[in-house]
NUFIFI-216053 format. One record per atom (N, C-alpha, C): residue in one letter; atom name; x negated, y, z. Coordinates in pm, whole numbers, plus 50000, padded with zeros to 5 digits. Layout:
N
SITE aa at  east north    up
SITE  a CA     X     Y     Z
...
This chain:
231
SITE aa at  east north    up
SITE  a  N 48476 26393 26202
SITE  a CA 48568 26371 26092
SITE  a  C 48711 26386 26142
SITE  v  N 48798 26438 26054
SITE  v CA 48938 26453 26089
SITE  v  C 48998 26317 26121
SITE  a  N 49072 26309 26230
SITE  a CA 49150 26191 26268
SITE  a  C 49067 26076 26320
SITE  a  N 48938 26093 26338
SITE  a CA 48855 25982 26383
SITE  a  C 48901 25919 26513
SITE  p  N 48947 25994 26614
SITE  p CA 48987 25929 26740
SITE  p  C 49099 25829 26722
SITE  y  N 49187 25850 26625
SITE  y CA 49299 25759 26605
SITE  y  C 49262 25642 26515
SITE  i  N 49180 25666 26413
SITE  i CA 49160 25567 26309
SITE  i  C 49044 25474 26342
SITE  r  N 48941 25522 26408
SITE  r CA 48826 25438 26440
SITE  r  C 48841 25384 26582
SITE  q  N 48891 25266 26592
SITE  q CA 48905 25201 26722
SITE  q  C 48800 25092 26733
SITE  t  N 48725 25092 26842
SITE  t CA 48620 24992 26861
SITE  t  C 48659 24897 26972
SITE  v  N 48609 24778 26963
SITE  v CA 48633 24676 27065
SITE  v  C 48500 24647 27133
SITE  k  N 48490 24674 27265
SITE  k CA 48365 24652 27336
SITE  k  C 48337 24504 27358
SITE  n  N 48442 24426 27378
SITE  n CA 48425 24284 27402
SITE  n  C 48531 24208 27324
SITE  p  N 48499 24158 27206
SITE  p CA 48599 24092 27123
SITE  p  C 48665 23973 27191
SITE  a  N 48590 23899 27273
SITE  a CA 48648 23781 27340
SITE  a  C 48758 23823 27437
SITE  i  N 48732 23930 27514
SITE  i CA 48834 23979 27606
SITE  i  C 48953 24035 27530
SITE  d  N 48925 24103 27420
SITE  d CA 49033 24158 27339
SITE  d  C 49125 24047 27287
SITE  r  N 49067 23934 27246
SITE  r CA 49148 23822 27198
SITE  r  C 49233 23764 27310
SITE  l  N 49177 23755 27430
SITE  l CA 49253 23704 27544
SITE  l  C 49371 23796 27578
SITE  i  N 49345 23927 27578
SITE  i CA 49452 24022 27606
SITE  i  C 49561 24014 27500
SITE  s  N 49522 24001 27374
SITE  s CA 49620 23991 27266
SITE  s  C 49704 23864 27280
SITE  a  N 49640 23754 27316
SITE  a CA 49714 23629 27335
SITE  a  C 49813 23642 27449
SITE  a  N 49773 23710 27557
SITE  a CA 49863 23730 27671
SITE  a  C 49980 23818 27632
SITE  a  N 49954 23919 27552
SITE  a CA 50061 24009 27507
SITE  a  C 50163 23933 27424
SITE  d  N 50114 23843 27339
SITE  d CA 50205 23764 27256
SITE  d  C 50286 23667 27341
SITE  l  N 50221 23604 27437
SITE  l CA 50287 23504 27520
SITE  l  C 50392 23567 27611
SITE  l  N 50357 23678 27675
SITE  l CA 50444 23737 27777
SITE  l  C 50549 23830 27717
SITE  l  N 50513 23905 27614
SITE  l CA 50602 24009 27564
SITE  l  C 50640 23992 27417
SITE  g  N 50576 23902 27348
SITE  g CA 50601 23889 27205
SITE  g  C 50544 24006 27127
SITE  a  N 50445 24076 27184
SITE  a CA 50387 24192 27117
SITE  a  C 50301 24148 26999
SITE  s  N 50303 24227 26892
SITE  s CA 50225 24193 26774
SITE  s  C 50190 24319 26697
SITE  c  N 50091 24308 26612
SITE  c CA 50049 24418 26526
SITE  c  C 50163 24454 26431
SITE  p  N 50206 24580 26424
SITE  p CA 50314 24617 26332
SITE  p  C 50275 24612 26186
SITE  g  N 50145 24597 26159
SITE  g CA 50102 24589 26020
SITE  g  C 50102 24449 25962
SITE  c  N 50068 24348 26045
SITE  c CA 50056 24212 25993
SITE  c  C 50119 24106 26082
SITE  g  N 50159 24142 26204
SITE  g CA 50221 24045 26293
SITE  g  C 50126 23968 26380
SITE  t  N 49996 23997 26373
SITE  t CA 49899 23931 26459
SITE  t  C 49928 23964 26606
SITE  p  N 49925 23866 26696
SITE  p CA 49952 23895 26837
SITE  p  C 49860 24004 26891
SITE  g  N 49915 24094 26969
SITE  g CA 49835 24201 27028
SITE  g  C 49919 24318 27069
SITE  w  N 49855 24417 27132
SITE  w CA 49926 24533 27185
SITE  w  C 49949 24640 27079
SITE  a  N 49865 24647 26978
SITE  a CA 49868 24761 26886
SITE  a  C 49825 24715 26747
SITE  v  N 49794 24812 26661
SITE  v CA 49746 24780 26527
SITE  v  C 49613 24707 26538
SITE  c  N 49604 24592 26472
SITE  c CA 49484 24509 26486
SITE  c  C 49366 24568 26409
SITE  q  N 49247 24519 26441
SITE  q CA 49126 24569 26378
SITE  q  C 49124 24543 26228
SITE  n  N 49180 24431 26183
SITE  n CA 49183 24401 26040
SITE  n  C 49268 24503 25964
SITE  c  N 49384 24537 26019
SITE  c CA 49471 24635 25953
SITE  c  C 49407 24773 25955
SITE  l  N 49344 24809 26068
SITE  l CA 49276 24939 26075
SITE  l  C 49168 24950 25968
SITE  a  N 49097 24839 25945
SITE  a CA 48990 24841 25847
SITE  a  C 49042 24858 25705
SITE  l  N 49169 24823 25682
SITE  l CA 49227 24833 25548
SITE  l  C 49295 24967 25520
SITE  l  N 49301 25053 25621
SITE  l CA 49363 25184 25600
SITE  l  C 49271 25273 25517
SITE  p  N 49329 25366 25439
SITE  p CA 49245 25453 25355
SITE  p  C 49155 25540 25438
SITE  d  N 49036 25570 25383
SITE  d CA 48939 25650 25458
SITE  d  C 48907 25783 25390
SITE  g  N 48991 25824 25296
SITE  g CA 48970 25952 25228
SITE  g  C 49102 26009 25182
SITE  a  N 49095 26111 25098
SITE  a CA 49215 26171 25041
SITE  a  C 49192 26194 24892
SITE  r  N 49298 26192 24815
SITE  r CA 49286 26213 24671
SITE  r  C 49405 26290 24620
SITE  r  N 49385 26354 24506
SITE  r CA 49488 26437 24446
SITE  r  C 49582 26350 24363
SITE  v  N 49709 26383 24363
SITE  v CA 49806 26312 24281
SITE  v  C 49887 26413 24201
SITE  r  N 49943 26366 24091
SITE  r CA 50022 26453 24004
SITE  r  C 50152 26384 23966
SITE  r  N 50254 26465 23947
SITE  r CA 50382 26419 23893
SITE  r  C 50410 26503 23769
SITE  p  N 50361 26459 23653
SITE  p CA 50368 26542 23533
SITE  p  C 50510 26583 23494
SITE  a  N 50609 26502 23528
SITE  a CA 50747 26535 23491
SITE  a  C 50808 26644 23580
SITE  l  N 50735 26683 23684
SITE  l CA 50785 26785 23777
SITE  l  C 50683 26899 23784
SITE  p  N 50680 26985 23682
SITE  p CA 50576 27089 23676
SITE  p  C 50585 27191 23787
SITE  g  N 50696 27200 23859
SITE  g CA 50708 27295 23968
SITE  g  C 50641 27253 24096
SITE  l  N 50592 27130 24103
SITE  l CA 50526 27084 24225
SITE  l  C 50389 27148 24239
SITE  p  N 50350 27183 24363
SITE  p CA 50216 27237 24385
SITE  p  C 50113 27125 24385
SITE  d  N 49986 27163 24408
SITE  d CA 49882 27061 24428
SITE  d  C 49924 26966 24539
SITE  a  N 49899 26837 24518
SITE  a CA 49941 26736 24616
SITE  a  C 49824 26645 24649
SITE  m  N 49812 26612 24779
SITE  m CA 49708 26521 24825
SITE  m  C 49771 26410 24907
SITE  v  N 49718 26288 24891
SITE  v CA 49760 26174 24972
SITE  v  C 49634 26099 25017
SITE  c  N 49653 26012 25116
SITE  c CA 49542 25927 25160
SITE  c  C 49537 25794 25087
SITE  g  N 49652 25733 25061
SITE  g CA 49651 25600 25003
SITE  g  C 49776 25571 24924
SITE  t  N 49795 25444 24892
SITE  t CA 49912 25400 24818
SITE  t  C 50004 25320 24911
SITE  y  N 50128 25309 24869
SITE  y CA 50230 25243 24950
SITE  y  C 50218 25091 24934
SITE  t  N 50113 25037 24994
SITE  t CA 50087 24894 24993
SITE  t  C 50055 24851 25136
SITE  e  N 50064 24720 25162
SITE  e CA 50035 24670 25296
SITE  e  C 49886 24684 25328
SITE  p  N 49851 24713 25451
SITE  p CA 49939 24720 25569
SITE  p  C 50002 24857 25592
SITE  l  N 49960 24958 25513
SITE  l CA 50010 25093 25537
SITE  l  C 50162 25101 25520
SITE  s  N 50214 25033 25419
SITE  s CA 50359 25037 25398
SITE  s  C 50434 24977 25516
SITE  r  N 50382 24869 25572
SITE  r CA 50446 24808 25688
SITE  r  C 50442 24900 25810
SITE  l  N 50330 24970 25827
SITE  l CA 50319 25061 25940
SITE  l  C 50418 25177 25927
SITE  l  N 50436 25228 25806
SITE  l CA 50531 25336 25784
SITE  l  C 50674 25290 25811
SITE  i  N 50709 25172 25763
SITE  i CA 50843 25119 25786
SITE  i  C 50865 25096 25935
SITE  s  N 50766 25039 26001
SITE  s CA 50778 25011 26143
SITE  s  C 50796 25139 26224
SITE  h  N 50723 25243 26187
SITE  h CA 50733 25371 26257
SITE  h  C 50869 25436 26234
SITE  k  N 50915 25435 26111
SITE  k CA 51035 25510 26075
SITE  k  C 51163 25435 26111
SITE  d  N 51165 25306 26089
SITE  d CA 51291 25232 26097
SITE  d  C 51297 25124 26205
SITE  e  N 51184 25093 26268
SITE  e CA 51184 24983 26363
SITE  e  C 51142 25025 26504
SITE  g  N 51140 25155 26529
SITE  g CA 51117 25204 26664
SITE  g  C 50974 25203 26712
SITE  s  N 50876 25187 26622
SITE  s CA 50736 25188 26664
SITE  s  C 50685 25333 26665
SITE  w  N 50743 25411 26755
SITE  w CA 50710 25554 26758
SITE  w  C 50567 25579 26800
SITE  q  N 50505 25481 26865
SITE  q CA 50367 25498 26908
SITE  q  C 50270 25510 26790
SITE  l  N 50316 25477 26669
SITE  l CA 50231 25487 26551
SITE  l  C 50217 25630 26499
SITE  a  N 50290 25724 26559
SITE  a CA 50284 25863 26512
SITE  a  C 50141 25917 26516
SITE  g  N 50063 25880 26619
SITE  g CA 49927 25929 26628
SITE  g  C 49840 25882 26513
SITE  l  N 49845 25753 26484
SITE  l CA 49765 25697 26375
SITE  l  C 49808 25752 26240
SITE  l  N 49939 25750 26212
SITE  l CA 49989 25795 26083
SITE  l  C 49977 25946 26067
SITE  g  N 50001 26019 26175
SITE  g CA 49985 26163 26169
SITE  g  C 49841 26205 26143
SITE  a  N 49746 26125 26192
SITE  a CA 49605 26152 26166
SITE  a  C 49573 26134 26017
SITE  l  N 49634 26034 25954
SITE  l CA 49617 26018 25809
SITE  l  C 49676 26137 25735
SITE  l  N 49793 26183 25780
SITE  l CA 49854 26301 25718
SITE  l  C 49762 26422 25732
SITE  a  N 49700 26437 25848
SITE  a CA 49606 26548 25867
SITE  a  C 49491 26542 25767
SITE  r  N 49444 26423 25738
SITE  r CA 49336 26407 25642
SITE  r  C 49380 26454 25503
SITE  a  N 49504 26422 25465
SITE  a CA 49555 26467 25336
SITE  a  C 49568 26619 25331
SITE  v  N 49619 26679 25440
SITE  v CA 49632 26825 25445
SITE  v  C 49494 26890 25433
SITE  a  N 49396 26836 25505
SITE  a CA 49262 26892 25500
SITE  a  C 49204 26887 25360
SITE  g  N 49241 26785 25282
SITE  g CA 49192 26773 25146
SITE  g  C 49242 26882 25053
SITE  l  N 49352 26948 25088
SITE  l CA 49404 27056 25005
SITE  l  C 49317 27181 25011
SITE  d  N 49248 27199 25125
SITE  d CA 49169 27320 25147
SITE  d  C 49255 27443 25120
SITE  a  N 49372 27446 25185
SITE  a CA 49470 27551 25159
SITE  a  C 49433 27685 25220
SITE  g  N 49333 27689 25307
SITE  g CA 49290 27814 25366
SITE  g  C 49353 27839 25501
SITE  p  N 49303 27939 25574
SITE  p CA 49355 27968 25708
SITE  p  C 49493 28031 25702
SITE  g  N 49567 28013 25810
SITE  g CA 49695 28081 25822
SITE  g  C 49814 28008 25764
SITE  v  N 49792 27894 25697
SITE  v CA 49906 27820 25644
SITE  v  C 49978 27750 25758
SITE  v  N 50104 27721 25738
SITE  v CA 50181 27644 25835
SITE  v  C 50232 27519 25768
SITE  l  N 50250 27415 25846
SITE  l CA 50301 27288 25795
SITE  l  C 50453 27286 25809
SITE  v  N 50519 27248 25700
SITE  v CA 50665 27239 25700
SITE  v  C 50704 27096 25664
SITE  p  N 50760 27021 25759
SITE  p CA 50800 26883 25728
SITE  p  C 50925 26879 25641
SITE  v  N 50927 26784 25549
SITE  v CA 51048 26759 25471
SITE  v  C 51154 26704 25567
SITE  p  N 51273 26761 25569
SITE  p CA 51373 26717 25668
SITE  p  C 51436 26584 25631
SITE  s  N 51457 26502 25731
SITE  s CA 51531 26377 25712
SITE  s  C 51680 26406 25713
SITE  d  N 51758 26315 25655
SITE  d CA 51903 26327 25665
SITE  d  C 51944 26321 25812
SITE  r  N 52040 26403 25850
SITE  r CA 52081 26409 25990
SITE  r  C 52133 26274 26040
SITE  s  N 52203 26203 25953
SITE  s CA 52257 26073 25994
SITE  s  C 52144 25974 26022
SITE  a  N 52036 25983 25944
SITE  a CA 51922 25894 25966
SITE  a  C 51854 25925 26098
SITE  v  N 51842 26054 26131
SITE  v CA 51781 26092 26259
SITE  v  C 51865 26044 26375
SITE  r  N 51998 26058 26363
SITE  r CA 52086 26009 26470
SITE  r  C 52075 25858 26486
SITE  r  N 52069 25787 26375
SITE  r CA 52062 25640 26380
SITE  r  C 51932 25594 26444
SITE  r  N 51823 25661 26409
SITE  r CA 51692 25621 26463
SITE  r  C 51668 25675 26603
SITE  g  N 51735 25787 26635
SITE  g CA 51707 25855 26760
SITE  g  C 51571 25923 26759
SITE  y  N 51523 25959 26640
SITE  y CA 51384 26003 26626
SITE  y  C 51367 26071 26492
SITE  d  N 51302 26186 26490
SITE  d CA 51271 26255 26365
SITE  d  C 51126 26226 26329
SITE  h  N 51105 26125 26248
SITE  h CA 50969 26079 26220
SITE  h  C 50886 26184 26147
SITE  a  N 50948 26257 26054
SITE  a CA 50874 26355 25975
SITE  a  C 50821 26468 26064
SITE  r  N 50904 26514 26157
SITE  r CA 50860 26621 26246
SITE  r  C 50750 26571 26339
SITE  a  N 50761 26445 26384
SITE  a CA 50657 26390 26472
SITE  a  C 50523 26381 26401
SITE  l  N 50523 26335 26276
SITE  l CA 50399 26323 26200
SITE  l  C 50339 26461 26173
SITE  a  N 50423 26557 26139
SITE  a CA 50375 26693 26116
SITE  a  C 50313 26750 26243
SITE  g  N 50374 26721 26358
SITE  g CA 50321 26770 26485
SITE  g  C 50181 26718 26513
SITE  v  N 50159 26589 26488
SITE  v CA 50026 26532 26509
SITE  v  C 49925 26596 26415
SITE  a  N 49962 26608 26286
SITE  a CA 49870 26668 26189
SITE  a  C 49838 26812 26225
SITE  g  N 49939 26887 26270
SITE  g CA 49915 27025 26309
SITE  g  C 49818 27035 26425
SITE  r  N 49833 26949 26525
SITE  r CA 49741 26951 26639
SITE  r  C 49600 26912 26597
SITE  e  N 49588 26815 26509
SITE  e CA 49455 26774 26462
SITE  e  C 49382 26888 26392
SITE  l  N 49456 26968 26316
SITE  l CA 49394 27069 26231
SITE  l  C 49403 27211 26289
SITE  g  N 49472 27225 26402
SITE  g CA 49490 27358 26458
SITE  g  C 49584 27445 26376
SITE  l  N 49683 27384 26312
SITE  l CA 49779 27457 26230
SITE  l  C 49917 27454 26295
SITE  a  N 49991 27562 26275
SITE  a CA 50127 27568 26327
SITE  a  C 50220 27481 26243
SITE  v  N 50323 27429 26307
SITE  v CA 50428 27352 26238
SITE  v  C 50558 27430 26253
SITE  r  N 50622 27456 26140
SITE  r CA 50747 27531 26142
SITE  r  C 50854 27452 26066
SITE  p  N 50948 27391 26134
SITE  p CA 51054 27314 26067
SITE  p  C 51163 27407 26012
SITE  v  N 51126 27488 25914
SITE  v CA 51219 27588 25860
SITE  v  C 51313 27529 25754
SITE  l  N 51289 27407 25712
SITE  l CA 51375 27341 25614
SITE  l  C 51485 27263 25683
SITE  g  N 51601 27262 25622
SITE  g CA 51712 27182 25672
SITE  g  C 51790 27120 25559
SITE  r  N 51873 27023 25594
SITE  r CA 51959 26958 25495
SITE  r  C 52098 27019 25499
SITE  g  N 52137 27085 25390
SITE  g CA 52273 27134 25382
SITE  g  C 52373 27022 25366
SITE  r  N 52330 26920 25295
SITE  r CA 52411 26799 25279
SITE  r  C 52316 26683 25256
SITE  a  N 52365 26564 25280
SITE  a CA 52282 26444 25264
SITE  a  C 52265 26411 25117
SITE  a  N 52147 26363 25082
SITE  a CA 52123 26310 24949
SITE  a  C 52177 26167 24942
SITE  s  N 52230 26130 24827
SITE  s CA 52279 25993 24812
SITE  s  C 52162 25896 24807
SITE  d  N 52190 25768 24830
SITE  d CA 52086 25666 24834
SITE  d  C 52007 25666 24704
SITE  q  N 51872 25667 24717
SITE  q CA 51788 25677 24598
SITE  q  C 51726 25545 24556
SITE  v  N 51749 25440 24634
SITE  v CA 51688 25311 24601
SITE  v  C 51737 25263 24465
SITE  g  N 51641 25227 24377
SITE  g CA 51675 25175 24246
SITE  g  C 51704 25279 24140
SITE  r  N 51703 25407 24177
SITE  r CA 51731 25513 24080
SITE  r  C 51604 25553 24005
SITE  n  N 51623 25600 23880
SITE  n CA 51510 25652 23806
SITE  n  C 51483 25797 23846
SITE  r  N 51380 25858 23785
SITE  r CA 51338 25991 23825
SITE  r  C 51449 26094 23809
SITE  l  N 51517 26093 23695
SITE  l CA 51621 26193 23671
SITE  l  C 51737 26177 23768
SITE  a  N 51773 26054 23799
SITE  a CA 51883 26031 23894
SITE  a  C 51843 26077 24034
SITE  r  N 51718 26056 24071
SITE  r CA 51671 26101 24201
SITE  r  C 51670 26254 24209
SITE  l  N 51626 26318 24103
SITE  l CA 51628 26464 24100
SITE  l  C 51770 26516 24116
SITE  d  N 51863 26456 24044
SITE  d CA 52002 26498 24052
SITE  d  C 52058 26478 24192
SITE  a  N 52020 26366 24256
SITE  a CA 52071 26338 24392
SITE  a  C 52018 26438 24494
SITE  q  N 51896 26487 24474
SITE  q CA 51834 26578 24570
SITE  q  C 51872 26725 24545
SITE  a  N 51913 26758 24425
SITE  a CA 51934 26899 24388
SITE  a  C 52032 26968 24482
SITE  g  N 51988 27079 24540
SITE  g CA 52075 27160 24624
SITE  g  C 52102 27106 24762
SITE  t  N 52029 27003 24804
SITE  t CA 52057 26943 24936
SITE  t  C 51987 27016 25050
SITE  m  N 51887 27100 25021
SITE  m CA 51810 27164 25126
SITE  m  C 51826 27315 25123
SITE  d  N 51810 27375 25240
SITE  d CA 51800 27520 25251
SITE  d  C 51690 27552 25352
SITE  a  N 51645 27676 25349
SITE  a CA 51534 27715 25436
SITE  a  C 51565 27848 25503
SITE  e  N 51510 27865 25623
SITE  e CA 51520 27994 25690
SITE  e  C 51442 28097 25609
SITE  p  N 51495 28219 25594
SITE  p CA 51424 28321 25516
SITE  p  C 51294 28361 25584
SITE  g  N 51195 28398 25503
SITE  g CA 51067 28441 25557
SITE  g  C 50965 28456 25446
SITE  s  N 50840 28473 25487
SITE  s CA 50732 28491 25388
SITE  s  C 50607 28414 25430
SITE  l  N 50626 28294 25477
SITE  l CA 50516 28211 25522
SITE  l  C 50440 28150 25404
SITE  a  N 50310 28126 25423
SITE  a CA 50232 28042 25332
SITE  a  C 50237 27901 25389
SITE  v  N 50295 27807 25315
SITE  v CA 50327 27676 25373
SITE  v  C 50265 27562 25293
SITE  v  N 50238 27454 25365
SITE  v CA 50208 27325 25304
SITE  v  C 50324 27232 25341
SITE  v  N 50388 27177 25241
SITE  v CA 50498 27082 25264
SITE  v  C 50439 26946 25295
SITE  v  N 50486 26881 25402
SITE  v CA 50431 26751 25440
SITE  v  C 50542 26646 25449
SITE  d  N 50507 26525 25410
SITE  d CA 50602 26413 25412
SITE  d  C 50523 26285 25433
SITE  d  N 50594 26173 25452
SITE  d CA 50522 26047 25469
SITE  d  C 50486 25984 25335
SITE  i  N 50578 25989 25237
SITE  i CA 50557 25922 25109
SITE  i  C 50598 26014 24995
SITE  i  N 50520 26015 24887
SITE  i CA 50562 26076 24761
SITE  i  C 50598 25962 24666
SITE  t  N 50722 25960 24624
SITE  t CA 50765 25858 24528
SITE  t  C 50774 25924 24390
SITE  t  N 50891 25960 24346
SITE  t CA 50900 26034 24219
SITE  t  C 50859 26179 24236
SITE  g  N 50865 26231 24357
SITE  g CA 50839 26372 24381
SITE  g  C 50966 26455 24387
SITE  s  N 51083 26393 24369
SITE  s CA 51208 26469 24365
SITE  s  C 51242 26533 24499
SITE  t  N 51216 26463 24610
SITE  t CA 51243 26520 24742
SITE  t  C 51152 26639 24768
SITE  a  N 51023 26625 24736
SITE  a CA 50929 26735 24753
SITE  a  C 50965 26853 24664
SITE  a  N 51011 26825 24542
SITE  a CA 51050 26932 24451
SITE  a  C 51167 27012 24506
SITE  e  N 51263 26945 24567
SITE  e CA 51376 27015 24627
SITE  e  C 51331 27097 24747
SITE  a  N 51239 27043 24827
SITE  a CA 51186 27118 24941
SITE  a  C 51117 27245 24894
SITE  c  N 51035 27234 24790
SITE  c CA 50965 27351 24737
SITE  c  C 51063 27453 24681
SITE  r  N 51165 27406 24613
SITE  r CA 51266 27499 24558
SITE  r  C 51333 27579 24668
SITE  a  N 51375 27510 24775
SITE  a CA 51445 27576 24884
SITE  a  C 51354 27677 24955
SITE  l  N 51228 27641 24975
SITE  l CA 51135 27732 25041
SITE  l  C 51109 27857 24956
SITE  r  N 51086 27838 24829
SITE  r CA 51060 27953 24742
SITE  r  C 51183 28043 24731
SITE  a  N 51300 27980 24725
SITE  a CA 51423 28059 24715
SITE  a  C 51444 28146 24838
SITE  s  N 51384 28107 24952
SITE  s CA 51400 28182 25076
SITE  s  C 51283 28276 25103
SITE  g  N 51191 28288 25007
SITE  g CA 51084 28386 25018
SITE  g  C 50949 28333 25059
SITE  h  N 50936 28203 25084
SITE  h CA 50809 28148 25128
SITE  h  C 50719 28116 25009
SITE  r  N 50589 28109 25036
SITE  r CA 50491 28074 24932
SITE  r  C 50438 27934 24959
SITE  v  N 50465 27842 24868
SITE  v CA 50423 27703 24883
SITE  v  C 50283 27688 24826
SITE  t  N 50186 27655 24912
SITE  t CA 50047 27645 24869
SITE  t  C 50002 27502 24842
SITE  g  N 50079 27404 24885
SITE  g CA 50038 27266 24862
SITE  g  C 50138 27167 24918
SITE  l  N 50114 27042 24885
SITE  l CA 50198 26930 24929
SITE  l  C 50104 26819 24975
SITE  a  N 50133 26761 25092
SITE  a CA 50050 26653 25146
SITE  a  C 50139 26542 25198
SITE  a  N 50094 26418 25179
SITE  a CA 50167 26302 25228
SITE  a  C 50066 26194 25265
SITE  i  N 50113 26097 25342
SITE  i CA 50026 25988 25383
SITE  i  C 49993 25899 25263
SITE  c  N 50092 25872 25179
SITE  c CA 50067 25784 25065
SITE  c  C 50163 25815 24952
SITE  e  N 50143 25749 24840
SITE  e CA 50229 25763 24723
SITE  e  C 50260 25626 24666
SITE  t  N 50365 25621 24584
SITE  t CA 50393 25504 24502
SITE  t  C 50347 25540 24361
SITE  p  N 50232 25490 24316
SITE  p CA 50165 25543 24198
SITE  p  C 50235 25519 24065
SITE  r  N 50333 25430 24059
SITE  r CA 50399 25402 23931
SITE  r  C 50469 25524 23874
SITE  w  N 50497 25624 23961
SITE  w CA 50572 25741 23916
SITE  w  C 50485 25856 23870
SITE  g  N 50353 25846 23877
SITE  g CA 50273 25961 23841
SITE  g  C 50130 25924 23807
SITE  e  N 50042 26019 23828
SITE  e CA 49902 26004 23799
SITE  e  C 49822 26038 23923
SITE  s  N 49707 25973 23938
SITE  s CA 49619 26001 24051
SITE  s  C 49483 26041 24001
SITE  g  N 49412 26116 24081
SITE  g CA 49277 26156 24044
SITE  g  C 49198 26199 24164
SITE  e  N 49072 26220 24144
SITE  e CA 48985 26265 24253
SITE  e  C 49010 26412 24282
């Protein structure tokens, strides 16, 4: 199964695992980034709550979006893992989260020869974090699936803060913020979260305007209040 090495973690001796986790908490303050349980990594309880499949999602107000697949919804513990990876320096989560992204890409069945194109982060955000989370996740998914990753999208200018905005305001904030290198690639656009779909819509616009063919959209999760989900 796609992503099994990252998502299915087994414990050979639970008693020893508990002792190691207690030592990690005592000596280093280490804890699970999903729930805060003492330990070195994502705990078994959080792993068990992660999505184990992929499903199609729709954004009816954005008819230009291609077919989109996600693994789950933006709820805990997945939401905490995404925040921890992107904003709190837990870069080691790229393997786990990128494996989920690979599962979503595989669900598109986009065919051979497609390349993965990550949605670009604002340059200021990358400088602040010291890390391009979207490119890292795309890299893991590409290796899992044997697909090339081409970061041909860029930000011509930063989008204004979208927190608290409705769909139309988000679309307006994203409009014209991206550009793409010219070419004729068959691409799947990949991101960590689909919210209203406005960021993905701008990415698709920029790619098509530069000659590329967008065959699908994949993300780790969605916020379902903005659209519809289905099998």
